[in-house]
C-alpha positions in Angstrom: 104.9 50.4 119.6 108.4 50.7 121.0 109.8 53.2 123.4 111.2 55.3 120.5 107.7 55.7 119.1 106.3 56.5 122.5 108.9 59.2 123.0 108.3 60.6 119.5 104.5 60.8 120.1 105.1 62.5 123.5 107.5 65.0 121.9 105.0 65.8 119.2 102.2 66.4 121.7 104.4 68.6 123.8 105.4 70.6 120.7 101.7 71.0 119.7 100.8 72.1 123.2 103.7 74.6 123.3 102.7 76.0 119.9 99.0 76.4 120.9 99.8 78.1 124.3 103.2 79.8 123.9 102.9 81.2 120.4 99.7 83.3 121.1 101.1 84.4 124.4 104.4 85.4 122.9 102.8 87.3 120.1 100.5 89.1 122.5 103.4 90.2 124.7 105.6 91.2 121.7 102.8 93.3 120.3 102.1 95.1 123.5 105.7 95.6 124.4 106.4 96.8 120.8 103.4 99.2 120.7 104.1 100.3 124.3 107.7 101.2 123.5 106.7 102.9 120.3 104.1 105.0 122.2 106.6 106.0 124.9 109.2 107.0 122.2 106.5 108.9 120.3 105.6 110.8 123.4 109.2 111.6 124.3 110.1 112.8 120.8 107.1 115.0 120.2 108.1 118.4 118.8 106.6 120.3 121.7 108.7 118.3 124.1 111.9 118.8 122.2 111.7 122.4 121.1 110.9 125.6 123.0 107.4 127.0 122.7 106.9 129.4 119.9 104.2 132.0 119.2 101.5 131.0 116.7 102.7 133.6 114.2 106.4 132.8 114.3 108.1 130.9 111.5 111.1 128.6 111.4 112.2 130.3 108.2 115.7 131.8 108.2 117.0 133.9 105.5 120.0 132.4 103.6 123.3 134.3 103.9 126.0 134.5 101.3 123.8 133.8 98.2 123.0 136.2 95.4 120.0 136.3 93.2 121.7 136.3 89.9 122.0 133.5 87.3 125.7 132.8 88.1 125.0 132.1 91.7 122.1 129.8 90.8 124.4 127.7 88.5 127.0 127.2 91.2 124.5 126.0 93.8 123.7 122.7 92.1 
């Protein structure tokens, strides 16, 4: 067994050790950072945070302006 084979064996052991230790740790951190950032964005972008409070009976519906209810207007809309 020459020095080249010894170095190759050491490199393979180091690679296996890195895979068994660093891969699970990296996946764990990536998951919690990803889920954590998603949770923060979801909390910041909630509708009740972005829009003013409305009464329970109010609607977001707005009447359309400039449209008629005859067949000619319906053909020109599409």
